[in-house]
C-alpha positions in Angstrom: 82.8 -58.6 152.5 83.2 -59.6 148.8 86.4 -61.5 148.5 86.9 -64.9 150.2 89.1 -65.2 153.3 92.3 -67.0 152.4 92.5 -70.3 154.2 95.7 -72.2 155.3 96.9 -74.3 152.4 97.6 -78.0 153.0 100.6 -79.5 151.2 99.8 -80.2 147.6 99.4 -83.8 146.6 98.9 -85.9 143.5 95.1 -86.2 144.0 94.7 -82.4 143.6 94.3 -82.0 139.8 94.3 -78.2 139.7 96.9 -76.1 137.9 96.8 -72.3 138.2 98.0 -70.4 135.1 99.6 -67.1 135.9 101.5 -64.4 134.0 101.9 -60.8 133.1 99.6 -59.3 130.5 100.7 -59.7 126.9 102.7 -62.9 127.5 100.5 -65.1 125.4 98.9 -66.6 128.5 95.4 -66.8 127.1 96.7 -68.3 123.8 98.6 -71.0 125.7 95.5 -71.7 127.9 93.3 -72.0 124.8 95.9 -74.3 123.1 95.9 -76.6 126.1 92.2 -76.7 126.8 90.5 -76.1 123.5 86.7 -76.0 123.7 86.6 -77.7 127.1 86.3 -74.4 129.0 84.0 -72.8 131.5 83.6 -69.2 132.3 82.0 -67.6 135.3 82.8 -64.9 137.8 84.8 -65.1 141.0 82.5 -64.5 144.0 82.0 -60.8 144.8 84.2 -59.4 142.0 83.9 -58.4 138.4 86.8 -60.6 137.2 85.9 -63.6 135.0 86.9 -67.1 136.1 88.2 -69.2 133.2 88.7 -72.9 133.8 89.5 -75.6 131.3 90.3 -79.3 131.1 93.6 -80.5 129.6 94.7 -84.0 128.9 98.0 -85.2 130.4 99.7 -88.6 130.4 98.3 -89.4 133.9 94.8 -88.1 133.1 92.8 -84.9 133.0 93.7 -81.8 134.9 91.8 -78.5 135.4 93.6 -75.3 134.4 92.5 -72.1 136.1 93.5 -69.0 134.0 94.3 -66.4 136.7 93.8 -62.8 135.5 97.0 -61.2 134.1 99.0 -59.2 136.6 102.4 -57.8 137.1 102.7 -58.6 140.8 100.7 -60.0 143.7 100.4 -56.6 145.4 96.6 -56.2 145.2 95.0 -52.8 145.6 91.4 -54.0 145.0 89.2 -57.1 145.3 89.6 -57.8 141.6 93.4 -57.7 141.9 93.3 -60.0 145.0 92.0 -62.9 142.8 95.5 -64.1 141.9 96.6 -64.3 145.5 93.4 -66.1 146.5 93.6 -68.6 143.7 97.2 -69.5 144.6 96.2 -69.7 148.3 93.3 -72.1 147.6 90.7 -69.6 149.0 88.0 -70.5 146.5 86.2 -73.7 147.5 84.8 -74.3 143.9 88.4 -74.3 142.6 90.4 -75.9 145.4 94.1 -75.9 146.2 96.4 -75.9 143.1 98.7 -78.8 142.8 101.0 -76.8 140.6 101.4 -73.5 138.9 102.1 -72.8 135.2 103.9 -69.4 135.0 103.8 -68.0 131.5 106.9 -65.7 130.8 107.6 -63.5 127.8 111.0 -64.4 126.6 111.5 -61.0 125.1 111.3 -59.3 128.6 112.6 -61.9 131.1 113.6 -59.3 133.6 110.2 -57.8 134.0 108.4 -61.1 134.1 110.6 -62.6 136.8 109.2 -60.2 139.3 105.8 -62.0 139.4 107.6 -65.4 139.0 109.6 -64.7 142.2 106.4 -64.1 144.1 104.8 -67.2 142.7 107.9 -69.3 143.7 107.3 -68.2 147.3 103.9 -70.0 147.4 105.4 -73.4 148.1 104.0 -75.0 145.0 105.6 -76.9 142.1 106.1 -74.4 139.3 106.4 -75.0 135.6 107.6 -72.0 133.6 106.5 -71.6 130.0 109.2 -69.5 128.4 106.9 -68.2 125.7 107.6 -66.3 122.4 111.1 -67.6 122.2 111.0 -67.0 118.4 110.4 -63.3 118.9 113.3 -63.2 121.4 115.6 -64.9 118.9 114.7 -62.3 116.3 115.7 -59.6 118.8 119.0 -61.2 119.4 117.9 -62.5 122.9 119.2 -66.0 123.8 118.0 -67.6 127.1 119.5 -70.8 128.5 116.2 -72.5 129.6 118.0 -75.4 131.3 120.1 -73.1 133.4 117.1 -70.9 134.2 115.2 -73.9 135.5 118.0 -74.9 137.9 118.2 -71.3 139.3 114.4 -71.2 139.7 114.1 -74.7 141.1 111.4 -75.2 138.5 111.0 -76.8 135.1 111.4 -74.3 132.2 109.9 -75.2 128.8 110.5 -73.0 125.7 107.3 -72.4 123.8 105.7 -70.5 121.0 102.0 -70.7 121.9 100.7 -69.1 118.8 102.4 -71.8 116.7 101.9 -74.8 119.0 105.6 -75.2 119.6 106.7 -76.8 122.8 103.1 -77.9 123.9 104.0 -81.6 124.2 107.0 -80.9 126.3 104.9 -78.5 128.4 102.2 -81.2 129.0 104.9 -83.6 130.1 106.3 -81.1 132.6 102.9 -80.3 134.0 102.1 -84.0 134.4 105.4 -84.5 136.3 104.7 -81.4 138.5 101.1 -82.6 139.4 102.2 -86.2 140.1 105.4 -85.8 142.1 106.6 -82.2 141.8 108.5 -80.6 144.6 107.7 -77.1 145.9 109.9 -74.4 144.2 110.0 -72.2 147.3 112.3 -69.3 147.7 112.5 -66.7 150.5 113.9 -63.4 149.4 113.0 -61.8 152.7 113.3 -64.7 155.2 112.8 -62.6 158.4 109.6 -61.0 156.9 108.4 -64.5 156.0 109.1 -65.8 159.5 107.2 -63.0 161.2 104.3 -63.2 158.8 104.0 -66.9 159.6 104.0 -66.2 163.3 101.2 -63.6 162.9 99.2 -65.9 160.6 99.6 -68.8 163.1 98.4 -66.6 165.9 95.3 -65.5 164.0 94.5 -69.1 163.0 94.6 -70.1 166.6 91.9 -67.5 167.2 89.8 -69.2 164.4 90.6 -66.6 161.7 91.4 -68.4 158.5 94.3 -66.7 156.7 97.3 -68.0 154.8 100.9 -67.0 155.5 101.2 -65.3 152.2 98.1 -63.2 152.6 99.5 -61.9 155.9 102.9 -61.3 154.2 101.2 -59.2 151.5 99.2 -57.3 154.1 102.5 -56.4 155.8 104.2 -55.3 152.6 101.4 -53.5 150.8 100.4 -50.7 153.1 96.8 -49.6 152.5 96.5 -52.4 149.9 93.5 -54.7 149.7 95.3 -57.5 151.6 95.7 -55.3 154.6 92.1 -54.0 154.4 90.7 -57.5 154.2 92.9 -58.7 157.1 91.7 -55.9 159.3 88.0 -56.7 158.4 88.6 -60.3 159.3 90.6 -59.8 162.5 89.4 -56.4 163.7 91.2 -53.2 164.5 93.7 -54.7 167.0 95.5 -56.4 164.2 96.2 -53.0 162.6 98.5 -52.1 165.5 100.3 -55.5 165.2 100.9 -54.9 161.5 102.2 -51.4 162.0 104.5 -52.6 164.8 105.9 -55.4 162.6 106.5 -52.9 159.8 108.5 -50.7 162.1 110.4 -53.6 163.4 111.2 -55.2 160.0 111.8 -52.0 158.0 113.0 -49.4 160.4 113.1 -46.2 158.5 112.7 -47.9 155.1 109.3 -48.9 153.8 108.8 -52.6 153.2 107.7 -52.2 149.6 111.1 -50.7 148.8 112.9 -53.5 150.7 110.8 -56.1 148.7 111.5 -54.4 145.4 115.3 -54.2 146.1 115.5 -57.9 147.2 113.6 -59.1 144.2 115.5 -57.0 141.6 118.8 -58.1 143.1 117.7 -61.7 142.7 116.3 -61.1 139.2 119.5 -59.3 138.1 121.6 -62.3 139.3 119.4 -64.8 137.4 119.2 -62.8 134.2 122.9 -62.2 134.1 123.5 -65.9 134.2 120.9 -67.1 131.7 120.4 -64.3 129.1 122.7 -63.2 126.3 121.9 -60.4 124.0 123.3 -59.7 120.6 122.9 -56.2 119.0 120.5 -56.2 116.1 119.4 -53.4 113.7 116.2 -51.5 113.9 113.4 -54.1 113.7 110.1 -53.9 111.8 108.3 -53.3 115.0 110.3 -50.1 115.7 109.8 -48.9 112.2 106.1 -49.5 112.3 105.9 -47.7 115.7 107.4 -44.6 114.2 104.2 -44.3 112.2 101.6 -45.8 114.6 102.7 -43.7 117.6 103.3 -40.5 115.7 101.1 -37.7 117.0 99.6 -36.9 113.5 100.2 -40.0 111.3 99.3 -42.3 114.2 96.1 -40.3 114.9 95.1 -40.4 111.2 95.7 -44.2 111.1 93.7 -44.6 114.3 90.7 -42.7 112.8 90.9 -45.0 109.8 91.0 -48.1 111.9 88.2 -46.9 114.1 86.2 -46.0 111.0 86.6 -49.5 109.8 85.5 -51.0 113.2 82.6 -48.6 113.4 81.5 -49.4 109.8 81.9 -53.1 110.4 79.8 -53.2 113.6 77.2 -50.7 112.2 76.9 -51.9 108.6 78.5 -55.3 108.1 76.3 -56.8 110.8 73.1 -55.4 109.2 72.7 -58.2 106.6 73.1 -60.9 109.3 70.7 -59.1 111.6 68.2 -58.6 108.8 68.5 -62.3 108.0 67.9 -63.2 111.7 65.0 -60.8 111.8 63.5 -62.2 108.6 63.9 -65.8 109.9 62.2 -64.9 113.1 59.3 -63.3 111.2 59.1 -66.3 108.9 58.9 -68.8 111.8 56.4 -66.7 113.6 54.2 -66.4 110.5 54.5 -70.2 110.0 53.3 -70.8 113.5 50.4 -68.4 113.1 49.4 -70.2 109.9 49.8 -73.8 111.3 48.2 -73.3 114.7 44.7 -72.3 115.5 44.3 -68.6 116.5 44.6 -68.1 120.2 46.9 -67.7 123.2 49.2 -70.7 122.3 49.9 -69.5 118.8 50.6 -66.0 120.0 52.8 -67.3 122.9 54.9 -69.4 120.6 55.1 -66.9 117.7 55.0 -63.5 119.4 56.5 -64.5 122.7 58.9 -67.4 122.4 60.1 -66.9 118.8 60.2 -63.1 119.1 62.0 -63.4 122.4 64.7 -65.7 121.0 65.0 -63.4 118.0 65.5 -60.4 120.3 68.5 -62.2 121.9 70.1 -63.7 118.8 69.9 -60.6 116.8 72.7 -59.0 118.9 75.1 -61.8 118.1 76.4 -60.4 114.7 77.4 -57.1 116.3 78.9 -58.7 119.3 81.0 -61.2 117.3 82.2 -58.6 114.7 83.2 -56.1 117.4 84.9 -58.8 119.5 86.7 -60.1 116.4 88.2 -56.7 115.9 89.0 -56.2 119.5 90.8 -59.6 119.7 92.7 -58.9 116.5 93.7 -55.5 117.6 94.8 -56.8 121.0 96.7 -59.8 119.6 98.5 -57.8 117.0 99.7 -55.3 119.6 97.8 -52.3 118.1 95.2 -51.9 120.9 97.9 -50.7 123.3 99.0 -48.1 120.8 95.5 -46.9 120.2 94.8 -46.6 124.0 98.0 -44.6 124.3 97.0 -42.2 121.5 93.5 -41.6 122.9 94.5 -41.3 126.6 94.9 -37.5 126.5 91.5 -37.0 124.8 89.7 -39.2 127.3 91.6 -38.2 130.5 90.0 -34.8 130.9 86.6 -36.4 131.6 88.2 -38.9 134.1 88.7 -41.9 131.8 91.7 -43.4 130.1 92.4 -44.1 126.4 91.2 -47.7 126.9 87.6 -46.4 127.3 87.6 -45.0 123.7 86.9 -48.2 121.8 84.0 -49.4 124.1 82.4 -45.9 123.9 82.8 -45.8 120.1 81.4 -49.3 119.7 78.3 -48.3 121.7 77.1 -46.2 118.7 76.3 -49.5 117.1 75.0 -51.2 120.2 75.7 -50.7 123.9 75.7 -54.4 124.6 79.0 -55.3 122.9 80.4 -51.9 123.8 79.8 -52.6 127.5 81.3 -56.1 127.1 84.3 -54.5 125.5 85.1 -52.6 128.7 86.9 -55.8 129.9 90.1 -54.4 128.3 90.0 -51.7 131.1 92.0 -52.9 134.1 91.0 -50.1 136.6 87.7 -50.9 138.2 86.5 -47.3 138.5 87.3 -46.5 134.9 85.6 -49.7 133.8 82.4 -48.8 135.8 82.4 -45.2 134.6 82.7 -46.4 131.0 80.0 -49.0 131.4 77.6 -46.4 132.8 78.4 -43.8 130.1 78.3 -46.2 127.1 74.4 -46.5 126.9 74.2 -42.7 126.2 75.8 -43.2 122.8 73.1 -43.2 120.1 72.8 -46.9 119.2 71.2 -48.3 116.0 68.0 -49.2 117.9 67.2 -45.5 118.5 67.4 -44.7 114.8 63.9 -46.1 113.8 62.2 -44.0 116.4 64.3 -40.9 115.4 63.5 -41.5 111.7 59.8 -41.8 112.2 59.3 -38.8 114.5 61.7 -36.5 112.6 60.3 -37.3 109.2 56.7 -36.8 110.5 57.0 -33.7 112.6 60.2 -31.8 111.8 59.7 -29.4 108.9 61.7 -30.2 105.7 63.7 -27.0 105.5 67.0 -26.5 103.9 69.7 -23.8 104.3 72.7 -22.6 102.4 71.4 -23.5 99.1 70.2 -27.0 100.2 73.5 -28.1 101.7 72.1 -28.1 105.2 68.8 -29.9 106.1 66.9 -29.1 109.3 65.9 -32.8 109.8 69.6 -33.8 109.5 70.5 -31.1 112.0 68.0 -32.5 114.5 69.4 -36.0 114.0 73.0 -34.7 114.5 71.9 -32.8 117.6 70.5 -36.0 119.1 73.8 -37.8 118.4 75.7 -34.9 120.0 73.3 -34.9 122.9 74.1 -38.6 123.6 77.8 -37.9 123.5 77.6 -35.0 125.9 75.4 -37.0 128.2 77.9 -39.9 128.3 80.9 -37.7 128.8 79.3 -35.6 131.6 78.1 -38.8 133.2 81.6 -40.2 133.3 82.9 -36.9 134.6 80.3 -36.7 137.4 80.8 -40.4 138.4 84.6 -40.0 138.6 84.1 -37.1 141.0 81.3 -38.6 143.1 80.4 -42.3 143.4 83.6 -43.5 141.7 85.8 -40.9 143.2 89.4 -42.0 143.9 93.0 -41.4 142.8 93.4 -41.3 139.1 95.4 -44.4 138.2 98.7 -43.9 136.5 98.3 -44.8 132.9 101.3 -47.2 132.3 100.7 -48.9 129.0 103.1 -51.7 127.8 103.6 -51.6 124.1 103.8 -55.3 123.2 105.6 -56.5 120.1 103.6 -56.8 116.9 102.7 -60.4 116.1 100.2 -62.4 114.0 97.1 -63.6 115.9 96.5 -67.3 116.4 93.4 -68.2 114.5 92.4 -71.0 116.8 92.7 -68.8 119.9 90.7 -66.0 118.2 87.9 -68.4 117.3 87.8 -69.9 120.8 87.5 -66.5 122.4 84.8 -65.5 120.0 82.9 -68.7 120.7 83.3 -68.0 124.5 81.9 -64.5 124.1 78.9 -65.8 122.1 78.2 -68.5 124.7 78.5 -66.1 127.6 76.1 -63.6 126.1 73.5 -66.2 125.2 73.7 -67.9 128.6 74.0 -64.9 130.9 72.2 -62.0 129.1 70.0 -64.0 126.7 68.1 -65.9 129.3 66.9 -62.7 131.1 66.3 -60.8 127.9 64.1 -63.7 126.7 62.2 -63.8 129.9 61.5 -60.1 129.8 60.3 -60.4 126.2 57.9 -63.1 127.1 56.6 -61.1 130.1 56.0 -58.1 127.9 54.1 -60.3 125.4 51.9 -61.6 128.3 51.2 -58.1 129.4 50.2 -57.0 125.9 48.1 -60.2 125.2 46.1 -60.7 128.4 43.2 -60.3 129.2 41.1 -61.0 126.0 37.7 -59.5 126.8 34.9 -61.5 125.2 33.0 -58.4 124.4 35.8 -57.1 122.1 35.7 -60.3 120.1 31.9 -60.3 119.9 31.9 -56.6 118.7 34.3 -57.3 115.9 32.7 -60.6 114.9 29.5 -58.7 114.4 31.2 -56.2 112.2 32.9 -59.0 110.2 29.6 -60.7 109.6 28.1 -57.5 108.2 30.8 -57.5 105.5 29.5 -60.7 103.8 27.6 -58.8 101.0 30.6 -56.6 100.0 32.6 -57.4 96.8 35.6 -59.6 97.6 38.5 -57.1 97.1 36.6 -54.5 99.2 35.7 -57.1 101.8 39.3 -58.2 102.2 40.5 -54.7 102.6 37.9 -54.0 105.2 38.7 -57.2 107.0 42.4 -56.2 107.3 41.3 -52.8 108.6 39.0 -54.5 111.2 41.9 -56.8 112.2 44.1 -53.8 113.0 41.3 -52.1 114.9 40.6 -55.3 116.9 44.3 -55.6 117.8 44.3 -52.0 118.9 41.2 -52.6 121.1 42.7 -55.7 122.6 45.9 -53.8 123.4 43.9 -51.0 125.0 42.2 -53.5 127.3 45.4 -55.5 128.0 47.4 -55.2 131.2 50.0 -53.2 129.2 47.3 -50.8 128.0 46.0 -50.5 131.5 49.5 -49.8 132.8 49.8 -47.1 130.1 46.5 -45.5 131.3 47.5 -45.8 134.9 50.9 -44.1 134.5 49.5 -41.5 132.0 49.1 -38.8 134.6 52.7 -39.1 135.6 53.7 -38.5 131.9 51.2 -35.7 131.3 53.8 -33.0 132.1 55.7 -34.4 129.1 52.7 -34.1 126.8 52.1 -37.8 126.5 48.8 -39.6 126.4 48.2 -43.2 127.5 49.0 -44.6 124.1 52.5 -43.1 124.1 53.0 -44.2 127.7 52.0 -47.7 126.8 54.3 -47.8 123.8 57.3 -46.6 125.9 56.6 -49.3 128.5 56.3 -52.0 125.8 59.6 -50.8 124.4 61.6 -51.6 127.5 62.9 -54.9 126.2 64.1 -53.2 123.0 63.5 -49.6 121.8 62.9 -50.7 118.2 59.6 -52.4 119.1 58.0 -49.1 119.9 57.1 -48.5 116.3 55.3 -51.8 116.0 53.4 -51.1 119.3 52.5 -47.6 118.0 51.3 -49.3 114.8 49.1 -51.6 116.8 47.7 -49.0 119.1 46.8 -46.6 116.2 45.3 -49.5 114.3 47.7 -49.4 111.4 49.2 -52.8 112.0 52.3 -54.2 113.9 54.2 -54.8 110.6 54.8 -51.0 110.0 58.3 -49.5 110.0 59.8 -46.1 110.5 59.0 -45.2 106.8 55.2 -45.9 107.2 53.3 -42.9 105.9 50.0 -44.3 107.3 51.5 -44.4 110.9 52.9 -40.9 110.5 49.4 -39.6 109.4 47.8 -41.4 112.4 50.2 -39.9 114.8 49.8 -36.4 113.3 46.0 -36.8 113.6 46.0 -38.1 117.2 44.2 -35.7 119.6 43.3 -35.2 123.2 39.6 -35.5 124.2 39.3 -31.7 123.8 40.6 -31.8 120.2 44.2 -30.6 120.9 46.9 -32.5 118.9 48.9 -34.9 121.0 52.0 -34.9 118.8 53.0 -31.2 118.8 56.5 -30.2 117.9 57.5 -29.5 121.5 56.1 -32.9 122.6 58.0 -34.7 119.7 61.3 -32.9 120.5 60.8 -33.9 124.2 60.1 -37.5 123.2 63.3 -37.5 121.1 65.3 -36.2 124.0 63.7 -38.8 126.2 64.9 -41.6 123.9 68.3 -40.0 123.6 68.8 -40.3 127.4 66.5 -43.1 128.7 67.9 -46.6 129.2 65.1 -48.4 127.5 66.9 -51.6 126.6 66.6 -54.8 128.7 69.7 -56.3 127.0 71.8 -53.3 128.1 70.5 -53.4 131.7 71.2 -57.1 131.9 74.7 -56.7 130.4 75.5 -54.0 132.9 74.4 -56.2 135.8 76.4 -59.1 134.5 79.6 -57.1 133.6 79.6 -55.3 137.0 78.7 -58.4 138.9 76.2 -56.3 140.8 72.6 -55.7 139.9 72.7 -52.5 142.0 74.7 -50.8 139.2 72.2 -51.9 136.6 69.3 -50.5 138.8 71.3 -47.3 139.2 72.0 -46.9 135.5 68.3 -47.5 134.6 67.0 -45.1 137.3 69.6 -42.4 136.6 69.1 -42.4 132.8 65.3 -42.7 133.0 65.1 -39.8 135.4 67.4 -37.7 133.3 65.3 -38.6 130.2 62.0 -37.7 132.0 63.2 -34.4 133.4 64.8 -33.4 130.1 61.7 -34.3 128.0 59.5 -32.4 130.5 61.8 -29.3 130.2 61.8 -29.4 126.4 58.0 -29.8 126.2 57.1 -27.2 128.8 59.5 -24.6 127.5 58.6 -25.3 123.9 54.9 -25.0 124.6 55.3 -21.7 126.4 57.5 -20.3 123.6 55.0 -21.5 120.9 52.0 -19.9 122.7 
């Protein structure tokens, strides 16, 4: 069982310095959390779920407190383990967090009625509650006036008006939180007292049997039929408790379902509160409404969306290139410096080709990740992201996804790593998983060097329609389309098999337009960078060093002796000719070492398995070496074919060596069917350690990462074999 069992909560006391921060989505909760905690934040995952755990330290008059940013939710009615996190945090079910001493409920002042539904459930937890009445400036502009003092008396809680994006009200909020932690009284209400009583009796009975559950977890199990709270309670207490739950439901609700009774009781209470504290004055059509007429228009909105996505795509794909080139150049410079300063041998190669190259293979992703996340954060905070998801929902829904999957999928054309990380905007777990597993099919920038080399070398340069259409360009377009089709079909299949379930209702709140808070944006970008470097970077670096070791060891003495003899024989040659021949010998020696290395031996060992694809051991070894990152395949091919590891996709020398490669019987290795099959393999195969690691981290389950790698590799293998075998037969 993934989620923790909720334990009975002791009475909060001053020594417990934990404050849970709760609220609906789009209330400015994250901005307020960042304003209170600054850089003193930690991010992890709650045990057994994909939800991130954000904690931070804030300074109050009586000392430091730990704030726990609970995932945004509209209610505590959980339908999945991820959604149960809020209930468990408030119940003190996570040992590493502890029992909250107080709750900070962040409320959107422009929509008090909707926000009070969650607040009413929080007030039932028996904890001191401080309400941050956020975005009061936006409410005033809409003619909404809220009596915060009167609201506090009705809620039995402290209400503090705030504007988190501008830092307004933060000092008063800190004072209120300090008072709540030190000597706050529980702000408990009971809208369904009989239900609460019977839930307490059942929970007490279960605890007497040694089953640790909180009263509120049992109450949610009673109300939310077939919800996650009920499922977990049955797993804890066994099937007999199901009958007790159903009997209590009949007794308490009669012919009326408990969810309807709860909703009626809460909205009656909410309506009474709102009628007493909120006054509205009519205002004219606001700027937000006028902008929405364009942004949400079927044609104008779609055109604007295409422009915005074009900007995002251009930024991630092109703007990051100079920074990535600089990082790549710096990595190369440091590696060359180490080679020049250290004596030739394993240590120099480890530091230069293993450690430095490994660090570079991690850091090089940062520009794309940061640029993409900067756009996502800005689009979210301005309120445009919700409109974009709404526009794209119809396009994505036919393959089982929602509009929120569009931006992560589009972003994956630049790199699947930030694209997968961007799926955090998708609330539904099945949609998020389907998008994560479909995203790697998009043709990322790392595939382009391989495509460029093979297409330029083996696809004829033919043009059609007076030169307007180029055959090589058509092949490249076909590879892009192949990736798109593979991703869409994968999502479609997953939503009908492994991720089968009811299609969630797509209810998208359109938040008001607002200016982002620069400090909050920078903090979130820093957090994304730190998480990537810590979580994914460590494993990517490890894999890179392992591949280096496989390619470097062993170093047979006879290879060295053979080439030393040849180098000695060059002593009588003229110096320019001698230097040229020494460079050629160095390339040949590197190729010989690689052939004798563990990597070369692995390529030779698996060569029979790839023979149906038309590959020899050299291609097999290059594919294995390219697992950490596809783009290193060209360097490996350059080494294997004695051209040098410094070659790129435009190298004519490497293209000629590939074209001249033959089998022992003289047949060419790189035939057109074999090359097309190899291109298809790269279009489908998940040959990127960074992506595999990111899938494992984002799903919080390495089984999904293993599934993605196995599924895509198998699909790539079978597709390449089909292309090669069919093409060879048609050509003969």
